[in-house]
N, CA, C and O atoms as CSV, one atom per row, in Angstrom:
chain,resi,resn,atom,element,x,y,z
A,1,MET,N,N,-9.672,4.285,-1.996
A,1,MET,CA,C,-9.107,3.049,-1.514
A,1,MET,C,C,-10.215,2.209,-0.876
A,1,MET,O,O,-10.956,2.685,-0.016
A,2,LYS,N,N,-10.312,0.965,-1.309
A,2,LYS,CA,C,-11.312,0.072,-0.750
A,2,LYS,C,C,-10.803,-0.514,0.565
A,2,LYS,O,O,-9.673,-0.993,0.655
A,3,LYS,N,N,-11.654,-0.464,1.567
A,3,LYS,CA,C,-11.270,-0.974,2.883
A,3,LYS,C,C,-11.582,-2.462,2.962
A,3,LYS,O,O,-12.573,-2.932,2.402
A,4,LYS,N,N,-10.723,-3.197,3.665
A,4,LYS,CA,C,-10.886,-4.642,3.812
A,4,LYS,C,C,-11.310,-5.002,5.226
A,4,LYS,O,O,-10.984,-4.302,6.184
A,5,LEU,N,N,-12.035,-6.092,5.343
A,5,LEU,CA,C,-12.418,-6.617,6.652
A,5,LEU,C,C,-11.243,-7.421,7.196
A,5,LEU,O,O,-10.868,-8.446,6.627
A,6,ASN,N,N,-10.675,-6.959,8.282
A,6,ASN,CA,C,-9.541,-7.611,8.907
A,6,ASN,C,C,-10.003,-8.135,10.263
A,6,ASN,O,O,-10.043,-7.395,11.245
A,7,LYS,N,N,-10.350,-9.421,10.304
A,7,LYS,CA,C,-10.904,-10.011,11.526
A,7,LYS,C,C,-9.939,-9.939,12.711
A,7,LYS,O,O,-10.354,-9.747,13.854
A,8,LYS,N,N,-8.660,-10.095,12.424
A,8,LYS,CA,C,-7.666,-10.036,13.500
A,8,LYS,C,C,-7.637,-8.628,14.118
A,8,LYS,O,O,-7.576,-8.480,15.339
A,9,GLN,N,N,-7.681,-7.590,13.252
A,9,GLN,CA,C,-7.679,-6.211,13.738
A,9,GLN,C,C,-8.960,-5.904,14.509
A,9,GLN,O,O,-8.916,-5.246,15.549
A,10,LEU,N,N,-10.108,-6.379,14.001
A,10,LEU,CA,C,-11.381,-6.159,14.703
A,10,LEU,C,C,-11.348,-6.788,16.090
A,10,LEU,O,O,-11.802,-6.187,17.064
A,11,SER,N,N,-10.809,-7.999,16.174
A,11,SER,CA,C,-10.714,-8.680,17.466
A,11,SER,C,C,-9.797,-7.917,18.416
A,11,SER,O,O,-10.098,-7.776,19.601
A,12,SER,N,N,-8.691,-7.434,17.898
A,12,SER,CA,C,-7.749,-6.652,18.698
A,12,SER,C,C,-8.404,-5.357,19.181
A,12,SER,O,O,-8.259,-4.980,20.344
A,13,ASP,N,N,-9.122,-4.682,18.287
A,13,ASP,CA,C,-9.818,-3.447,18.656
A,13,ASP,C,C,-10.897,-3.716,19.699
A,13,ASP,O,O,-11.086,-2.922,20.621
A,14,TYR,N,N,-11.603,-4.834,19.555
A,14,TYR,CA,C,-12.654,-5.184,20.509
A,14,TYR,C,C,-12.054,-5.433,21.895
A,14,TYR,O,O,-12.574,-4.949,22.900
A,15,GLN,N,N,-10.970,-6.180,21.937
A,15,GLN,CA,C,-10.307,-6.444,23.220
A,15,GLN,C,C,-9.825,-5.134,23.857
A,15,GLN,O,O,-9.925,-4.951,25.070
A,16,TRP,N,N,-9.303,-4.232,23.025
A,16,TRP,CA,C,-8.827,-2.935,23.514
A,16,TRP,C,C,-9.974,-2.121,24.090
A,16,TRP,O,O,-9.845,-1.543,25.170
A,17,ILE,N,N,-11.101,-2.070,23.374
A,17,ILE,CA,C,-12.231,-1.233,23.797
A,17,ILE,C,C,-12.816,-1.729,25.121
A,17,ILE,O,O,-13.339,-0.937,25.905
A,18,LEU,N,N,-12.729,-3.029,25.368
A,18,LEU,CA,C,-13.235,-3.574,26.628
A,18,LEU,C,C,-12.468,-3.034,27.833
A,18,LEU,O,O,-12.992,-3.022,28.947
A,19,MET,N,N,-11.255,-2.597,27.619
A,19,MET,CA,C,-10.413,-2.110,28.708
A,19,MET,C,C,-10.473,-0.590,28.876
A,19,MET,O,O,-9.801,-0.042,29.750
A,20,GLN,N,N,-11.263,0.091,28.055
A,20,GLN,CA,C,-11.326,1.549,28.082
A,20,GLN,C,C,-12.509,2.051,28.913
A,20,GLN,O,O,-13.525,1.367,29.035
A,21,SER,N,N,-12.372,3.221,29.468
A,21,SER,CA,C,-13.491,3.901,30.115
A,21,SER,C,C,-14.240,4.654,29.016
A,21,SER,O,O,-13.668,5.521,28.355
A,22,LEU,N,N,-15.495,4.330,28.824
A,22,LEU,CA,C,-16.271,4.911,27.735
A,22,LEU,C,C,-17.356,5.867,28.215
A,22,LEU,O,O,-18.225,6.254,27.433
A,23,SER,N,N,-17.319,6.253,29.486
A,23,SER,CA,C,-18.386,7.093,30.039
A,23,SER,C,C,-18.534,8.418,29.299
A,23,SER,O,O,-19.639,8.954,29.219
A,24,GLN,N,N,-17.453,8.951,28.762
A,24,GLN,CA,C,-17.546,10.220,28.036
A,24,GLN,C,C,-18.273,10.079,26.699
A,24,GLN,O,O,-18.634,11.082,26.083
A,25,TYR,N,N,-18.492,8.836,26.246
A,25,TYR,CA,C,-19.186,8.579,24.988
A,25,TYR,C,C,-20.602,8.042,25.207
A,25,TYR,O,O,-21.223,7.528,24.277
A,26,SER,N,N,-21.102,8.160,26.418
A,26,SER,CA,C,-22.412,7.643,26.778
A,26,SER,C,C,-23.495,8.099,25.793
A,26,SER,O,O,-23.655,9.294,25.544
A,27,GLY,N,N,-24.229,7.139,25.241
A,27,GLY,CA,C,-25.318,7.436,24.311
A,27,GLY,C,C,-24.869,7.741,22.892
A,27,GLY,O,O,-25.680,8.146,22.059
A,28,GLN,N,N,-23.588,7.553,22.611
A,28,GLN,CA,C,-23.069,7.858,21.278
A,28,GLN,C,C,-22.590,6.592,20.569
A,28,GLN,O,O,-22.291,5.575,21.194
A,29,TRP,N,N,-22.531,6.692,19.252
A,29,TRP,CA,C,-21.890,5.674,18.429
A,29,TRP,C,C,-20.422,6.028,18.332
A,29,TRP,O,O,-20.067,7.201,18.222
A,30,ILE,N,N,-19.561,5.011,18.371
A,30,ILE,CA,C,-18.139,5.241,18.180
A,30,ILE,C,C,-17.623,4.289,17.103
A,30,ILE,O,O,-18.183,3.217,16.871
A,31,ALA,N,N,-16.551,4.709,16.462
A,31,ALA,CA,C,-15.848,3.865,15.504
A,31,ALA,C,C,-14.432,3.689,16.036
A,31,ALA,O,O,-13.760,4.661,16.382
A,32,VAL,N,N,-13.990,2.440,16.095
A,32,VAL,CA,C,-12.664,2.119,16.620
A,32,VAL,C,C,-11.839,1.490,15.504
A,32,VAL,O,O,-12.281,0.556,14.835
A,33,SER,N,N,-10.644,2.014,15.319
A,33,SER,CA,C,-9.735,1.477,14.311
A,33,SER,C,C,-8.316,1.537,14.852
A,33,SER,O,O,-7.843,2.584,15.293
A,34,GLU,N,N,-7.652,0.398,14.808
A,34,GLU,CA,C,-6.265,0.297,15.269
A,34,GLU,C,C,-6.086,0.843,16.684
A,34,GLU,O,O,-5.167,1.612,16.966
A,35,LYS,N,N,-6.983,0.424,17.552
A,35,LYS,CA,C,-6.956,0.775,18.976
A,35,LYS,C,C,-7.067,2.269,19.228
A,35,LYS,O,O,-6.465,2.800,20.162
A,36,LYS,N,N,-7.840,2.939,18.390
A,36,LYS,CA,C,-8.132,4.368,18.567
A,36,LYS,C,C,-9.593,4.608,18.248
A,36,LYS,O,O,-10.152,3.982,17.347
A,37,ILE,N,N,-10.211,5.515,18.990
A,37,ILE,CA,C,-11.562,5.955,18.655
A,37,ILE,C,C,-11.397,7.041,17.603
A,37,ILE,O,O,-10.883,8.125,17.882
A,38,VAL,N,N,-11.843,6.729,16.383
A,38,VAL,CA,C,-11.603,7.629,15.253
A,38,VAL,C,C,-12.806,8.505,14.921
A,38,VAL,O,O,-12.680,9.467,14.163
A,39,ALA,N,N,-13.968,8.183,15.481
A,39,ALA,CA,C,-15.164,9.003,15.255
A,39,ALA,C,C,-16.177,8.720,16.349
A,39,ALA,O,O,-16.215,7.634,16.927
A,40,ARG,N,N,-17.010,9.745,16.620
A,40,ARG,CA,C,-18.092,9.577,17.599
A,40,ARG,C,C,-19.197,10.561,17.273
A,40,ARG,O,O,-18.943,11.674,16.811
A,41,ASN,N,N,-20.435,10.133,17.520
A,41,ASN,CA,C,-21.585,10.988,17.276
A,41,ASN,C,C,-22.830,10.253,17.757
A,41,ASN,O,O,-22.828,9.026,17.857
A,42,LYS,N,N,-23.877,10.986,18.051
A,42,LYS,CA,C,-25.139,10.331,18.432
A,42,LYS,C,C,-25.771,9.614,17.244
A,42,LYS,O,O,-26.607,8.728,17.417
A,43,SER,N,N,-25.363,10.008,16.030
A,43,SER,CA,C,-25.906,9.415,14.810
A,43,SER,C,C,-24.900,8.450,14.187
A,43,SER,O,O,-23.769,8.836,13.890
A,44,LEU,N,N,-25.310,7.199,13.988
A,44,LEU,CA,C,-24.449,6.229,13.330
A,44,LEU,C,C,-24.124,6.692,11.910
A,44,LEU,O,O,-23.003,6.514,11.433
A,45,LYS,N,N,-25.096,7.277,11.252
A,45,LYS,CA,C,-24.897,7.775,9.888
A,45,LYS,C,C,-23.751,8.796,9.839
A,45,LYS,O,O,-22.938,8.772,8.915
A,46,GLU,N,N,-23.690,9.683,10.823
A,46,GLU,CA,C,-22.627,10.688,10.875
A,46,GLU,C,C,-21.266,10.058,11.176
A,46,GLU,O,O,-20.246,10.499,10.647
A,47,VAL,N,N,-21.249,9.037,12.018
A,47,VAL,CA,C,-19.998,8.342,12.327
A,47,VAL,C,C,-19.461,7.664,11.062
A,47,VAL,O,O,-18.271,7.750,10.759
A,48,ILE,N,N,-20.342,6.998,10.338
A,48,ILE,CA,C,-19.942,6.334,9.097
A,48,ILE,C,C,-19.435,7.358,8.090
A,48,ILE,O,O,-18.448,7.117,7.394
A,49,LYS,N,N,-20.107,8.494,8.013
A,49,LYS,CA,C,-19.694,9.561,7.108
A,49,LYS,C,C,-18.299,10.074,7.466
A,49,LYS,O,O,-17.464,10.271,6.583
A,50,THR,N,N,-18.047,10.288,8.748
A,50,THR,CA,C,-16.734,10.744,9.207
A,50,THR,C,C,-15.655,9.722,8.868
A,50,THR,O,O,-14.586,10.075,8.372
A,51,VAL,N,N,-15.948,8.459,9.141
A,51,VAL,CA,C,-14.977,7.393,8.894
A,51,VAL,C,C,-14.663,7.265,7.402
A,51,VAL,O,O,-13.534,6.944,7.029
A,52,SER,N,N,-15.643,7.510,6.564
A,52,SER,CA,C,-15.409,7.392,5.123
A,52,SER,C,C,-14.393,8.413,4.622
A,52,SER,O,O,-13.804,8.226,3.557
A,53,ASN,N,N,-14.182,9.493,5.378
A,53,ASN,CA,C,-13.213,10.518,5.009
A,53,ASN,C,C,-11.823,10.294,5.613
A,53,ASN,O,O,-10.901,11.076,5.377
A,54,ILE,N,N,-11.684,9.220,6.393
A,54,ILE,CA,C,-10.407,8.908,7.036
A,54,ILE,C,C,-9.699,7.832,6.212
A,54,ILE,O,O,-10.298,6.820,5.849
A,55,SER,N,N,-8.443,8.059,5.929
A,55,SER,CA,C,-7.705,7.041,5.176
A,55,SER,C,C,-7.270,5.929,6.130
A,55,SER,O,O,-6.488,6.144,7.056
A,56,SER,N,N,-7.791,4.765,5.877
A,56,SER,CA,C,-7.486,3.586,6.666
A,56,SER,C,C,-7.651,2.369,5.760
A,56,SER,O,O,-8.492,2.359,4.861
A,57,LYS,N,N,-6.844,1.353,6.007
A,57,LYS,CA,C,-6.904,0.167,5.168
A,57,LYS,C,C,-7.995,-0.809,5.590
A,57,LYS,O,O,-8.456,-1.617,4.784
A,58,SER,N,N,-8.408,-0.734,6.855
A,58,SER,CA,C,-9.373,-1.712,7.353
A,58,SER,C,C,-10.689,-1.071,7.778
A,58,SER,O,O,-10.756,0.120,8.084
A,59,ILE,N,N,-11.710,-1.882,7.788
A,59,ILE,CA,C,-13.034,-1.450,8.225
A,59,ILE,C,C,-13.013,-1.338,9.753
A,59,ILE,O,O,-12.565,-2.262,10.432
A,60,PRO,N,N,-13.494,-0.214,10.298
A,60,PRO,CA,C,-13.474,-0.054,11.758
A,60,PRO,C,C,-14.582,-0.854,12.450
A,60,PRO,O,O,-15.507,-1.360,11.815
A,61,LEU,N,N,-14.455,-0.946,13.734
A,61,LEU,CA,C,-15.465,-1.555,14.597
A,61,LEU,C,C,-16.420,-0.448,15.031
A,61,LEU,O,O,-15.989,0.562,15.586
A,62,TYR,N,N,-17.717,-0.633,14.781
A,62,TYR,CA,C,-18.731,0.347,15.181
A,62,TYR,C,C,-19.500,-0.201,16.365
A,62,TYR,O,O,-19.900,-1.365,16.368
A,63,LEU,N,N,-19.706,0.631,17.367
A,63,LEU,CA,C,-20.574,0.225,18.474
A,63,LEU,C,C,-21.188,1.420,19.161
A,63,LEU,O,O,-20.645,2.525,19.144
A,64,ARG,N,N,-22.331,1.172,19.766
A,64,ARG,CA,C,-23.046,2.220,20.491
A,64,ARG,C,C,-22.774,2.039,21.972
A,64,ARG,O,O,-22.947,0.949,22.518
A,65,VAL,N,N,-22.353,3.102,22.610
A,65,VAL,CA,C,-22.072,3.073,24.040
A,65,VAL,C,C,-23.398,3.332,24.754
A,65,VAL,O,O,-24.039,4.354,24.510
A,66,PRO,N,N,-23.813,2.426,25.625
A,66,PRO,CA,C,-25.099,2.598,26.324
A,66,PRO,C,C,-25.098,3.868,27.175
A,66,PRO,O,O,-24.058,4.307,27.666
A,67,GLU,N,N,-26.278,4.438,27.334
A,67,GLU,CA,C,-26.407,5.605,28.206
A,67,GLU,C,C,-26.376,5.155,29.655
A,67,GLU,O,O,-26.767,4.034,29.980
A,68,GLY,N,N,-25.906,6.038,30.517
A,68,GLY,CA,C,-25.851,5.716,31.944
A,68,GLY,C,C,-24.458,5.306,32.363
A,68,GLY,O,O,-23.497,5.487,31.615
A,69,SER,N,N,-24.347,4.758,33.552
A,69,SER,CA,C,-23.034,4.413,34.082
A,69,SER,C,C,-22.491,3.175,33.390
A,69,SER,O,O,-23.217,2.227,33.088
A,70,ILE,N,N,-21.198,3.220,33.152
A,70,ILE,CA,C,-20.527,2.113,32.493
A,70,ILE,C,C,-19.387,1.677,33.388
A,70,ILE,O,O,-18.575,2.492,33.827
A,71,THR,N,N,-19.336,0.390,33.653
A,71,THR,CA,C,-18.241,-0.154,34.460
A,71,THR,C,C,-17.546,-1.220,33.676
A,71,THR,O,O,-18.158,-1.886,32.841
A,72,THR,N,N,-16.271,-1.392,33.934
A,72,THR,CA,C,-15.511,-2.447,33.267
A,72,THR,C,C,-14.953,-3.395,34.282
A,72,THR,O,O,-14.278,-4.359,33.920
């Protein structure tokens, strides 16, 4: 199944992630889809690989959580 870029979903996921505590993911890449963290790893390549095995209609939001303390 080919995944589509859904700008509305990406924006919703981005707004959701801003409200989350991400300290447990410090220094890792995460993939967010439909307001859920669906993959995490220190390697972006591994996160992408994990996500490719998940059935989802839309492309997830990928971001790296900075190391150190995170405040919202």
